[in-house]
C-alpha positions in Angstrom: 6.5 7.2 -11.3 5.9 8.4 -8.2 8.2 11.7 -6.8 11.0 12.9 -4.5 8.6 14.4 -2.1 5.4 12.8 -2.9 8.0 8.9 -1.6 9.8 10.8 1.2 6.3 11.7 2.5 5.0 8.3 2.2 8.3 7.1 4.3 7.3 9.8 6.7 4.2 8.8 7.2 4.2 5.2 7.0 6.4 5.7 10.3 3.6 8.0 11.4 1.4 5.3 11.4 2.9 2.5 12.6 3.2 4.7 15.5 0.0 6.3 15.7 -2.0 4.0 13.4 -4.2 4.1 11.0 -8.2 3.7 12.5 -8.3 7.5 13.7 -6.1 9.9 10.9 -7.0 13.1 9.9 -5.3 14.9 7.7 -4.0 17.6 9.1 -2.2 16.3 12.3 -0.4 13.4 10.0 0.3 16.7 7.7 1.9 18.5 10.4 3.7 15.6 11.9 6.0 14.7 8.7 6.4 18.4 8.0 3.9 18.4 5.0 0.0 19.9 5.0 -2.9 19.0 4.1 -2.8 20.5 0.5 0.2 19.3 -0.6 -0.8 15.4 0.5 -4.1 15.7 -0.9 -2.6 17.1 -4.3 -0.1 14.1 -4.2 -1.9 11.5 -3.0 -5.0 12.5 -4.4 -7.4 12.9 -1.3 -7.7 11.2 2.7 -8.3 7.2 1.5 -5.5 7.4 -1.5 -3.2 8.2 0.8 -4.6 5.0 3.3 -4.2 3.2 0.1 -1.0 3.6 -0.5 0.4 3.2 2.8 -1.4 -0.2 3.1 0.4 -0.8 -0.3 4.1 0.2 2.1 2.8 -1.6 4.5 2.3 -5.1 2.3 5.0 -4.4 0.2 6.6 -4.6 3.8 5.9 -8.0 4.7 6.1 -9.3 1.7 9.8 -8.2 1.9 10.3 -9.6 5.1 8.3 -12.7 4.8 10.6 -12.9 1.3 13.8 -13.8 3.8 11.8 -17.2 5.2 13.5 -19.1 2.7 11.4 -22.6 2.0 11.6 -25.3 3.2 9.4 -28.1 6.4 10.6 -25.9 9.1 9.2 -23.0 7.1 5.8 -22.8 10.0 8.6 -22.3 13.0 11.0 -19.8 11.0 7.4 -17.5 10.5 6.1 -18.1 14.0 9.6 -16.4 15.2 9.2 -14.0 12.8 6.4 -13.0 14.3 7.1 -13.2 17.6 9.9 -10.5 16.7 9.4 -7.7 19.3 10.7 -5.2 15.7 7.7 -6.9 14.2 4.9 -5.5 16.4 3.8 -2.1 14.9 4.0 -3.3 11.9 1.9 -6.8 12.8 -0.2 -4.1 14.6 -0.6 -2.1 11.5 -1.7 -5.1 9.5 -4.2 -6.6 11.9 -5.4 -2.8 11.6 -5.9 -2.9 8.2 -7.0 -6.7 8.5 -10.3 -5.9 10.4 -10.9 -2.8 8.6 -11.5 -4.7 4.5 -13.6 -7.1 6.5 -15.8 -4.5 7.6 -15.5 -1.5 4.7 -15.0 -3.1 2.4 -15.8 -0.5 -0.3 -13.5 2.0 1.7 -9.5 2.1 1.3 -9.0 -1.2 2.9 -11.1 -3.3 -0.3 -9.8 -6.4 -0.5 -6.3 -5.9 2.5 -7.8 -9.3 4.1 -7.8 -11.6 0.6 -4.4 -10.2 -0.4 -2.8 -10.5 2.6 -4.0 -14.4 2.7 -3.2 -14.9 -0.7 0.1 -13.3 0.8 0.6 -15.9 3.0 -0.8 -19.1 1.0 1.6 -18.2 -0.8 4.8 -18.1 1.2 3.2 -21.8 2.5 3.0 -23.1 -0.3 6.8 -22.9 -1.7 7.4 -24.6 1.4 5.8 -27.5 0.4 7.1 -30.9 -1.3 6.7 -30.4 -4.4 4.4 -33.5 -5.0 1.9 -32.2 -2.7 2.2 -28.1 -3.2 -0.5 -28.2 -6.4 -2.9 -30.8 -4.3 -6.4 -30.3 -2.4 -4.6 -31.5 0.2 -1.2 -29.5 0.2 -4.1 -26.5 -0.4 -5.6 -27.8 2.9 -2.5 -27.7 4.5 -1.6 -24.5 3.7 -5.0 -23.2 5.3 -5.0 -25.1 8.6 -1.3 -23.7 9.0 -2.1 -20.2 7.8 -5.4 -20.6 11.0 -3.2 -21.0 13.7 -0.2 -19.2 12.9 -2.9 -16.1 12.5 -4.6 -17.3 15.6 -1.9 -17.3 17.5 -0.9 -14.2 16.4 -4.4 -13.2 17.2 -3.7 -13.6 20.9 0.1 -13.0 21.0 -0.5 -8.9 20.3 -3.1 -8.8 22.4 -2.0 -10.5 25.6 2.0 -10.5 25.2 2.1 -13.9 26.5 4.8 -15.4 24.0 6.0 -18.1 26.0 2.1 -19.2 26.9 1.3 -19.3 23.0 5.0 -20.4 21.2 4.2 -23.1 23.7 1.2 -23.7 21.9 2.1 -24.1 18.9 4.9 -26.2 19.3 
């Protein structure tokens, strides 16, 4: 169980990386920005990699909590797209994209498994929205995979261009 101070610093560090990203995060500027020291961060998280893993877990928990509010049913893809388009979610989605990409190019680092885990998370959100007779079939998995690929591709385009109208029209 994390201490109150560890939780407080993790939340502050999370807010920091939502704004500044994780790519070139350095402990000294991060510690200064959140009112701590590198020594305290290293003590609480063990290493910079330990802190990055904790931040990724925090981001994933945030994403899962937000996705849990999407609900189920036949229009889940539309509701997911609305959620992805919400400007309030851009910092989380940009951080997700950064972590996803790093997970692919640095599979043994603190990002290890992040991309695979998020694919599984999203496939599960889509799975529970499918009719029971399709949900656990090979065809159901293919359908979920197609929907996820479309959403992820559209999200990449949206984050790159900000052109919500064009991308939403393409999804429709």
